N, C-alpha and C positions, 0 to 999 in steps of 0.2 A: 707124205708130208702134208700138214694141215694148211689150207689156204689162209692168207693173212686175215681175210674177213672173219674166219672162225676164231683165229687167235685173238684178234682185237676185241671180239665181243665177249670174251671170258671175263666176267666181273670179279674183282677182288677188292679187299679193303684198301682205302687210301693210306698212303704213307704219310705220317704226320708232318715230316719236315719238308715235303715237296710242295712248293707254291707255284702254281701255273696260271698264267693269265694270257694264254695264247689265243689266236683267233680260232684255231681248231678246238673242238671239245676235248676235255681231259678224259682219258680212259685208264682202265687198269686191267692187266692180264697177269694171272698168277701172283697177285698182290703187288705188282710193279707198275708204277705210273708211267704213262707214255702219251704221245700225241700223234702216233702213227695213224694216218687216215685209213678208214675202212675201205678196202678195195671192192669195187662193184663188179669186177670181172674176175674170172678164174686165172690164177697164176699157173702158167703152163711150164712144166719141165724145170730146167736149170738146177737139178739136184747137185750135179758136180760143181757147178759154179758157186752155189751157196756154201758147199763144204769148203771150197777154196777160199772164199771170202771170210768164213768163220775162222779158218786156220790163220789167215793174215791178221785178223783182229786179235787173235790170241797171242800173236808174236810181235805185233807192232801197235803203237798207240796212235799212229796216223796212217790211215789207208785211204788212197784215192782211187776210185773206179773211173777209168778214162774210156774214151771211145766216142765215135761220131754221134751226132744227134739222132735219136730214134732207136738206138741199139738196145735200149732198155736199162740204162744205168740206174735211173731213179727207182724203177720197179724192183730191180734186183737188190738195190741197197735197202729198200723198205722191207722186202721179204727176208733178207739176211738179218736185218735188225730185229724183226719180229721173232726170229728163231733164237735169239740170244737175250731176250728180255730178262729172263731169270738170272742172268749173270751180272746185271747192272741194277743193284738195289736203289741207286739214286735216280733211276728212270732212263728212258730212251727218248730223246727229243729231236725232232726233225725241224730244220729251218730251211724254208724255201726261199732262195735268194733270187729267183728269176725275176720278180717284179722290181727289184732294186736297181737303181742306176748310179748311185753315189756310194763310194767306198765307205764314207762315214756312217752309213746306215747298216753296215754288216753287223757290228757288235750290238746295235740297237735292235736288230731283228732277233738275234739270239736272246737279248734281254727280254724282249716281248714274249718269246716262247716260254721262257723260264719264269715270267712274272716279276722280273727285276725292273723296278721303275727307274726312269732317267730324271727324276725330280731334282735330287741334290747329291752332293758328295763328290767322290772322285770320278775318274773317267768311267764310261760305261763298261769298258773291258775289265777295269779293276774291280768294279762292283760285281760283274758276272763271275769273275774268278773267285772273288770273296764269297759269293753266294754258293758256288759249287764246292769250294774248299776240298775236303778229303772225300767227298761223295764218289762212289763208284758209278759213273754215268757215261752213257754213250750219246754223243752229239753227232747228228747227221746233217752235214752242210750240203745242200742240194743245189745244183746249177751254179757252180763257182766260176765258170769260164770267163765271164765278163767282169769279174771282181777279184782277179787272181792275187794282186798285192794285198788287198784287205783281208782276204781269206787266209793267206799264208801268215800274215801278222797275227790274226786272231788265233789260228791253230797253234802257232808257236807259243803265244801267251797262255793259252789253255794248258798246253802240255807242260810248260815250265812251272806254272803256278798251281796246277791241280794234279797231284800225283796219280790219282786214280781215274782220271777222265780219259776216254778214248774217242777219237774223231774219225768218222767215216765220211769221206767227201765224194761227190760226183762232179766231174768236169770233163770238158773235151780235151783238156791237156793237164799235165801235172800242175799242181798249184805252186810248187817250188819251195815248200817249207822244209826246214831241217828235220831229218828223221822220217821223211815221207816214204811210204811204200806204195808204189803204183801198180795197178793191175788193169789190163785192158779187157773190157767186157766183150766177149765174142758174140757173134750172131748165133741164132738158133740153128741147130743141126737141120740141114735142108730136108733130109728124108724122114725126119722124125718129129721133133718138137715144132718146127716151123709149120708143117702140115697140120699137126694137132691144134696149133694156135689158130690157123686159118679156119679150120673146121668149127672151132668153138665160136669165133667171132662171126663166121658166116651164118651160124644158126641164129645169132642175135639179129643179124640184118635181114635174114630171109628164113622165116619160120619153116621148119621141116627140111631144111637143107641137110644133105648127108653126102659124104664122099662115096662115090660109086665107081664102077668100072668105066662108066661113060664120061665122068668128069675128073677121075683121079689123075690122069696124065696132065690135064690142064692145070689142076691145082699144084701138082708137083713142079710144073714149069713156072708157075707164078712164084712159088717159094724159092725156086732156084734162081730165077732172074732177079729177085729182090734180095738175094744173098742172105735170107733168113733174118732180115732186120725187122724186129717186132712192129714198129710203128708203120712201116711201109706195108707189111702184111695186113695189119688191121685196116689201113686205108683201102687196100685192095679188096678185102673181104666186104667192106661196107658197100662197094660198088655192085654187089650181088642184088641190090634192090632194083637195079636197072639193067645189068648185063649178066651174061652167062660167064662161067669160068673161062671158057675158050675165048670169048670176046675180051675179057680182062687181060688174058695172056697176050693176045694180039696187040692190044693197046700198049702194054708195057714194052713190047718189042719195038713199036714205032717210037715211043718216047726215048728209049735208049739211044736210038740213032740220032735223035735231036741233040743229045748231049755230047756227041763226039767232037763238036767244035768248041766245047767249053774249055775251062782252065785245065791245063795239063798238070798243074801243081796240086789239084784237089785229089784226095785219095779216092779209090774206087767206091768205097762204101758211101762216101759223101755224095758222089755222083749218083749212086743208086737211090739213095734216099731222096735227093733232089728230083730225080726222074719220077719217083712215085708222087711227090708233091706237085711237080709240074703237070704230071698227067691228071691228077685230081683237079688241079686248077683249070686245065683245058676242058674238062667235062662240065664246068660250071656254065650257067647262062651268063649273059653279059651283066644283068642286074645282080646276080649272085656274086660275080667278080667284083663289082663296084663296092658292094657292102663288105665283102670279105677283106679287101685291102684297107678299107676305112676302119675296120675293127682293130687294126694293128695298133692304133693309138691308145687303146685301153690297157691299163696295167692292173693286175690283181682282180680282174673280173668287172662285169658291168651288168646292168639290168636292161629290160626292154626299152624303158623310157630314154635312157642314155643312148642306146643304139638308134632309136628313132630320130633323135635330134642330131647326133653327130654323124650318123651314117647316111642321112637323106640329103637330097639336093643334087642338082647337076646330073640328071639322068635317073635318079631314084627317088620316087615320091615317098613321103613319110608313111603312108598307109601300106606301102609294099614291104616295109622293113620286117614286119612280123613274119610274113610268109617266107621271105628270103632267109631270114634268120633260122626258121625251122628247117629249111632245106639244108643249110650249112651244118646244123646239128645232126641231121640224118646222115650227112656225108662225112661225119666224124672230123670235120674241120673246126667245129666249135663244140666245146663241152658245156653241158647244162647241169646245174646243181639245183635240184628241186627238193632239197632236204627241208624238213619241217622247221628247222631253226631259222630259215629265211622267210621273210614276209612275202617275197616275190622271187621267182626263178632268177638266178644269176648265171651269167655265161662267161666263158673264158676261152681264149685260144691257147692250146698247148704252146709252150715257148718256141719250139722249133717252127711250128706253123705260124706263130705271130711274127717271127723274124722274116719268114718268107713273105708274109703279107706286107710287112713294112717295106721290103724291097719293091714289091709291086706298087705300093703307094707312092714311093719316090719316083719310080719309072713313069707313073701317070701324071707327075707334076702336081699332085694334090696335097703333099705332106704338110706344107705350111698352113694351107687353108683348113684342113681337117684338124690339125693340132690346135689351131686357134679356136675352132668350134668346140673342141674338147675342153680347152681351157675355160672358155666362157660358160660352158654347161656346168663344169664343176665349181666354178666361182659362184654360180647360182645355188648349187648344192650347199656350199659353205655358208651362203647367206641365210639358209634356213635357221641357223643358230642365232641370228640377230632378230628373229621374230619373237615378240613377247608372248604370243599365243601359240597354241598347238601342243602336240604330244611331245614333250621334251625328251623323253626316253627314246622315242622313235627317231627324232631328229639326230640325237647323239649316235644312235646305232647306225643310222643311214650314213652319216659322215664317216664314222669309223670303218664301215664296210668299204668305203671308197677312198681310204687314206692314201693308197698307192696312186690312184688317179689324181687326187689332190696334189700329191707330191709332183706328179708329172706336169700338172697345170701350173704349179708354182715355178718349176724349172723352166718351162717353156716361156713364161713371162720374163724370166731373167735373160733367157737367150734372145728374146726380142728387145731387150733393154727397156721393157715396160715395167719399171720398178714400182710405179704407182699401183698397178693391178696386183703385183706380187705382194706389196705391203697390205693392200686391202684384204687380200685372201688370207694372209698371215694373221691379221687382226680379227677377221671373221671367225677364225678357228680358236679364239681365246678360250671358250669353254672346254675345248678338247685339251689344250695345253694345261689349263689350270686344274680341271676336275678329273682328267683321265690319265694322270701320271705321265704326261708327255712334255713337261715343262722345258726340259733341255732341248728337245727337238724344236719346240716353238721358239726358244731363244736363238737357236741356230738359224732358223728361217729368217727371223727379223734382223739378225745381225748381217746375214748374207744380203738381204734386200736393201738394208740401210747403208751398205758399204760401197755404193756405186760412185762413179765420178761426179764431181761437183755439178757439172752442167746437166747431168741426168737427174740428179737429186733436186736441182732448182726447179725443174718442171713439175715436180710432184705437188699435188694440191696440199695446202698447208694443213687442213684438217686431217687428211690421211697421214701426213707425217707426224702430227701431234699424237694421234692414236697409236701409231707404231712406236714412237718414242716412249710413250707411257707404258705400253705393253712390254717393251724390252727392258725398261727400268724395273718394272714390277717383277718380271720373270727372273731377272738377275738377282733381285733381293730374295725372291722365294727360293732360288736354288743356291743361295749363299755365294753367288759369284761376286766379283768385285763391284762395289757400289758405282752406279753410273750417274754421278751428280752432274757432269757436264751435259749429258743427254737430258737429264731431268730439268735442268735450268733452261735448256733450249726449248723443251716442250712447254714449260711455263711461259716463256717469253713469246713463243708463237701463238699460244692460246690467248694471251693478253691482246696481241695484235688483232686476232680474229674477233674478239669480243664475245666469244662463245663461253658463257659462264659454266655450263655443264662440263665442257671440255677442259676449261681452266681448273675446275674443281678436281677433275680426275688427275690432271697434271700436278696439281699441288699435293694431292694425296700420294702420288707416286714419288714426288720429291721428298715428302715427309718420310715415306717408307725407306727410301735410299739413304736419307740423312741419318735416320735412327740406326740403320745397319752399319753405317760408317762411323758411328759415335758422335755425329754432329747434332746440333739442336734442331729438332724437327717441329717444335711447337709453332713457330711462325707460319709454316706451311699449313699445318693442321688447323690452326685457328682461322686462317683466311678461308680455307676450304669449308669450314663449318659455317662461316658467315654466308658464303655463296650458297651452301646447301639450304640454309634458312630462307634466303631470298627466293630460291627456286622451289622451295617446298619439297626437297629431295630427301626422303627418309633414308634411302640407300647410302647417300653420300654422308649424311650425318652419322649413321651407324659405322661407316668405315672410318670416319674421323674419331669416333669413340673407341674403336678398336686400336687405333694408333696412338691416341692421346694418353698422357700420363694419368689423368683422371677423366676417364671417358664415360663414366656412368651417366652424367647429365645429358651428354650427347645421345646416348643410346635410349634413354627414357624419352627424350624429345623426339627421336626418330620413331619410336613406337607410337607416340601420340599422333604424329603426322600420318603414319600408316593407318591408324584407326580411322582418322578423319577421311582418308581417301577411300576406305572401304574395299581395298584390294586384298583378297585373302592371301595370295601368294606373297605379296610384299610384307604384309603384317606378320606372316609366319616367319619370314626372314628376320624381321626386327625382334620378334619375340625370341627367336633363337639367340640373337646377340644378348638380349636381356637375361635369358636363362644362363647363358655362358658367364655373364658378368656376376650374376647372383651365385652361381656355383663356385666361381673363382673366389668370392668372399665367403663362401660356405653358408650362405643364407638359404638353407634347404627348402624352406616353405616357399619363398619367392621363386627359387629355381624350378621347383616342381610345378608350380602354378603356371609359370611362363612356358615351360617345356611341354606340358600337357596341352595347353591351348595351341602352341605352335604345331605340334604333331597333328592335331585335328584339322587345323587350317591348311597345313601342307598337303594332307591327304585329300582334302576337299578341292584344292587347287591343282592337284596332280603334280606337286613339286617333289619328285622322288628324292633328289639329293638333299633338299632341305629337310624332308621327313626323316631321312636316314641320320642326318646330323642331330636332329632334335631327339630322336629316339635314343641315340647314343648318350646325349646329355641326360635325358630322363632316366636311362638305365643306371648311370652313375649316381644320380640323386636318390633313386630307389635303394641302391645298395647302402648309401650312407644313412638312409632312414630305416633300414632293416627290412625292407620289402624284398627279400631275397628271391622268393619264388617268382614274383612278377618280373623282377629284374632278369632272372634267368631266361624266362620265356621271351622277353623283349629283346635281349641281347643275342639270343640264339637266332632270332629272325634277322637282326642287323647283320650278323656274320654271314648268314646264308645269302642274303641279298647283296651284300658287298662283294662276296666271292663271285656270284653269278654275273654281277655288273663290272667285275674287275676293278673295284674301288679299294685298292690296297690300304689306303690310309684309314678308312673306316673299318675295314676288317681288322687292322692292327689294334685300334681302340676297342672294338667289340671283343676281341679275344682277351685282351688284358682285363677288361671290366668283368667279363663272364668268369674268368679265372678267379678274380677277386671275390665275386659272389660265391663261387664254389668253395673257396677257402673258408668263408664264414659258415657254409653249410656242411662242413666236415668232410670235404673231398680234396685234401691237399695234393694228392698225386695228380689228379686231373687238372687242378689249378696250376700246378707247376708246368705241365705240358703246354697249357694255353699261354702262360706268362712267357715262356721261352719262345714260343712261336711268335708272339707279339713283338718281342725284342728283336727277333730275327728279321721281321718285316721292317721295323724301324731302322735297323742297321742297313738293310738293303736299300731303303729309300733315302738314307743319309739324314734322317730326322732324329738327330741325337737326343734332343730334349724329350721328344715324344716317347722315347723308350722308357721313361720314368714310369709310365703306366704299367708296363710289363714288370718292372722291378718292384713296384708296389704290390702287384699280384704275387710275385715270388716271396716277398717279405711276409705277407700274410699266410702263404702256404707253409713257410718255415715255422711260423708261430703255431699254425694249426697242427703241424706234425710234431711239434716239440723239439725242433732242431735249432738250438740257439746259435750254434756255430754257422749254420747255413744262413740264419737271419743276419748275423754280423757281416758275413761275406757279401751277401746280396746288398745289404745296406751301404757298405763301403763302395761297391761297384756303382750303385745309383748316385752316391755322393760325387763320384768322379765326373759324372755326366751333368749333374744338375746343381752343383754348389753355387753357381752364379745366380740362381733364381731364389730369392729370399722366401717366396711363398712355399717352397718345398723344404725349407729348413726344419719346421716343426716335426714333420714326418721322420726326417733323419734322426733328430734328437730323441723322439719317442721310441723308435726302433732300437736305438743304441741303449736307451735306458732299460728297455725290456731285456736285451741281451745281457747288460751289466747285472740286472736284478737276478736273472737266471744263474749267473756266475757267482752270486753272493757278494758282489761289490756294491754295497749300499751307497757309499759315498759317491762313487762315479755315477750310479743310477740317479741319485738325487740331483747332481749337477746337470745331467742331461735332461731330466724332467723339468727342472727350473728353466733351462734355456728354451725348451720347447714351449712352455707356457708364456715366457716373456715375448718371444717372437710372435706367437699366436695373438697375444693381446695387442702388440704393436701394430700388427697388420689387420686386426679385426677378424681373424679366422675362427669362427665359432666352433665348428666341428673339431678342428685341431686343438682348440683350448679345452673342449670337453674330453678329448682323448688324452691330452696331457695331464689333466686333473685326475683322470682315472689311473694313469700310470703313477702319478705322484702319490695318490692315495695308497696304491699297492706298495710303493717304496717305503712310505711312512709306516704302514702296517708291519712290513717285514723288519723295519728298524726299531719297532716298539713305540713309535710316536702315534698312539691311537687317536689322540685329539686332532692332530693334523689330518690323519687319514679320514676321520669323520668329516672334517670341514671340506676337504677336497672332494670327497665322494658326493656330499650334498650339493656342492657347487656344480659338479658335473651333471648331477641329476636335474638341476634347474635348467642348465643349458640344453640338455637332451630333450626336456619337455618343450622348451621354447622353439627348438628347431625341428621338433617332431621326429626325433631319431629314436625309434623303438629299441634298436640295438644298444644305443648309448644309455637309455633309461634302464634297460635290463642289466647292463654292465654295472651301473651305479647302484641299483638295488642289490645286486649280488655282492658288490664290494661292501656295502653297508652291513648286509646280513652276515658276512664272513668275518667281520672284525670281532675281536674279543669284547664281551659284554658283561655287565653286572648281571647278577641273577634275575633281577626284575625286568631286564631288557631282553632276556633270552627268547621269550615267546615272540616278541616283536621281530627279533632277528630271524627266527625260524620262518615266520610268516613272510618276511621279505624274500627269503631264499625260495620258499614255495612259490611265491608269485613270479619271481624271476625264472625259475625252472619251467613253470607252466607256459609262460610266454615265449621262452626259447623254443619250446616244442611247437607252439603255434606258428612261429615265423621260420622254423627250420634253422635256428641259430645254434650251431654247435660250439661248445666251449673249446678254446684253444688248449692244446695239450700242455703248453708251457705253464698255464695257470691251473691245470687240473689238480696237481698234488696239494696245493694250498687250499683249494676249495674242498677237496675230500677231507682234509684234516678239520676244517671248520665245521663241516656237516657232522662228522663223527663226534667232535667235542660237544656240539649242541645236543646230539642224540644221547650222549652219555650223561650230560648234566640234567636234561629234562626227563629222561626215560623214554622208552619206545612209544608208549601210549600218548603222552603229552606232546612229544615231538611230532607224531603223525597227525594229531589233531591240529596243532598250530600250522603245520605244513599244508594241510588240506584247506584250512581257512585262507591262507595266503594264495593258494593255487586257484581259489574261487574268485579272487579279486580281478576286476578289469585292470588294465595297465594304469589308467588314470586314478582308480581307487588305490592302487598300490603306491603310486607317487604321493597322493594326498596323505595316505597312512604313514608313509616314511617321513614326511616333513612335519607331521603333527607332533607338537610338544618336543621339538628336537633338543637334545642335549640336557645335561643336568642343570644348566642355567635357564632352561626353557626359552632360549632365544629362538626367534623364528628362523626358518631356513633361508629366506630371501628378504630383500628390502633393507632400508636404512637401519632398522632395529636389529638386524642380524649381524651388524658389524661389531667387532670387538673394540674396546677403547683404543687400542693402538691403531687399528684400521681406520677409525674415525679421525684420529690425529693425522694420519697420513693423508686422508681425504681433504681435511681442512688446509693442510700445508700445500697440497696440489692446487686448491682453490686460491691460495695466496700467490700462486705463480712460481713456486719453487721447483727446481729440477730435482731429480732423484738424489744426486750427490749432496745437494743442500739439505734435503729432508733427512738424509742419513746422518749428516753432521748434527742437526738439531736433536735427533732421537738417539744419537750415539749407537747407530747400527751401521751395517755395510749397505752400499747401494743395491747389492743383490737382494738383501733382505727387504729393502723398500720395494723392489720390483715384485718380490713374492707376495708382499702384502697387497700391492696393487692388483696382482692377478686374482687374489681371493676377493677383493672388493669388486672388481669388474664382474666376476662370476656371480656374486650375491646380488648385485644391482642389475644384472642383465645389460651392461653397457660395454662399450669397446674403446672409448677414448677419454683422454684427460679433460677435454672440453665438457663432455657429458658429466664426468665426475664433479668438476667444478660447479656445474649448474645444480646438481643435487646437493652438494655440500652447502651451497649458498641458501638453498631452500630450507635446510635443516639447521642452519647456524643459529 
């Protein structure tokens, strides 16, 4: 049988639908994903036991390995799981429950292993079961004995909701779930496997050791007296550094006699294991014992700095800790992890040993003092996040490495009724809650600490309470929990009493956030916050107000100006991020790209990783819209890789969708579809319903690229169900529907959808959407035989594309113009336009969508037939030699048989000028329609054309131009 270390190191390709954000590194064996740890020691024997466990797993969906501590339940479970990897295509995932002390954290621990965020949506268990679905998956729940009820509930939910999942648990007793099959793990055979294990571990403790005639009897006696319990044997073998096998055997005999007065209700194996640990403890020096018992307060591991602070004092100097810790590691009472993934060596006590040490700590009367030292140390660790300077990534990583210790510190504060410290700690971890997909846990901390008795809460410092209230209100809004307006109002009132304008600003913004989520008027809070931000010169507060306000662009512009004046690169990068976001939201691509590129450069200079990641995502989106597909592909691939390594699921979600979008434009629809579906899966997992629209946009373009009109319609309708409440997304829905209708030959329906898309785009000032709507409108007009309108719409799209510097939009407009039916004298021009468009498609890697390929092929064939091969090739080559700007200028030169210019006031038709003058007179669309004896929809269509020709987006701007030309 191959050791687990060998199995786990077999590399295989990742499975596309498995998303893992566990503390352990993700691995693959035989193509199956898992997080089983690589074992650093040889697995000895247990062949029969592994076969038994495998048989149980084949016949039962819930198997619990029971037995006393140290008997090898965990190691056997891991080895058995490794041997069945190929039977679970959905992966094999281990969850170590030993560090947890709260039942509520059990589903969160499984969610963390699977990469399921606790930010939004239904309960964690529901999200986990939703994520697993029908996947064939093995979940290993390790060390369940102290969380039996929670483990039973989770196991039953998994079995009930996920038909292909299998649960393997380890516990000192059955977990008590329905359908559970239990199996007691036996000790190693005393005369065979136990001796082999001792020999293997002895060689590690004492180089060159071998079982011989001289020591064989003593080794056999050790294994017999320890009843073949693996942990006890390993501890005994470690003593070979100081004692001979005969001395160890004698020591064990003495220690067994010491246990005869112990509890008669304890089973013999528990007594044997305790004898082994008692004996190991007795061999420690006094200073080693002091440090050993104090290390019991650590959960989930610790580093040397923590051990020096928490473990020293009252008999142990700080400078002694390093030496004593090394001795404890040598004696196998403390495990050391020196993997390269860690900046410094981390240490941990095996759970059985930690529990023993905790008993010794209580017996010494030091528990309260040491736990308070531990709490204070980790409160200081949390405070690292409040420092404006420093390596942010290192700070975040350090805090996350110690999240179990921070949980313990928080819980101890509550046990001491020290709610002020608990609230301080919860607020200090705000960056962890907000940026690391832990919002629901942060909300639980804050709610727990804020829920004390009134007399306890009255003693809390007002500023601490305000910050905690602001945080709980904001996290509730972020996770779609019920709005906390009462707490928001309390925070505002307390902040006013304190006279702290910065704190009041935060409270007002939180209240505005809560009000908007609850459907109430948020503007009064936001307006006052903006006033305070100006008084304090706070760019961050102004930008936050801009994010929440109905018309936030002025706030964001003002915030950016303040940041420039302050000269702080990191702050300015954040403000430019908001500016890029606002510009992209209105589809001002030139402004968005400028702001995003500057923001990326500043964020990199200031080492603001998260800001850089966000800005690169925005820049990638902008590049796609501008037709810079290769650059976008490279940029977004980096975003995805970094987001995955840093466990930033939100940005991985956006990166996948946008990269898929780019691939659809580049002619890789199958790959695009995979990425779009992966992005939607993450959005669903996070409960971020609206954000799934990015993935659906990717799928829609993949459908168009592959020529699947039915898939386009299906995807488009699914997206509409999630996003119909947001008007900015309406043009995309109408455009996609128009494309599907056009492919089905329903010109009337396609015309209605295209007109709606353009009307909404004009109303909202969405330039890229208007350009796209005009191109679709031109295609519909051409298909319906309305060549004049097709020309007008394509020219208007060309003008917008040039203004927003969208190469793909310009190419699409040139191609549309060239593919229209032409008089003989215009056929050379049409061919040149097609040649130019084709050449620039190749330059930027822009592949024509399959849905539009047949019409294009017919147009090219018709021109070739009319001109003849030689003339056609000459004209095509002339066009292909043009730069994109030259091609645009050539296209608009002498436009149309009436020789009207392509843009500007003189490009308007008489009817369009009439509409413009009536708008200037203040008439609404229905009144203009009555004057001109047309429908309001026709008026809106005329306005769409007028806006495109004049390069404007509002009735106010149109009235101004009409006044100048009246």
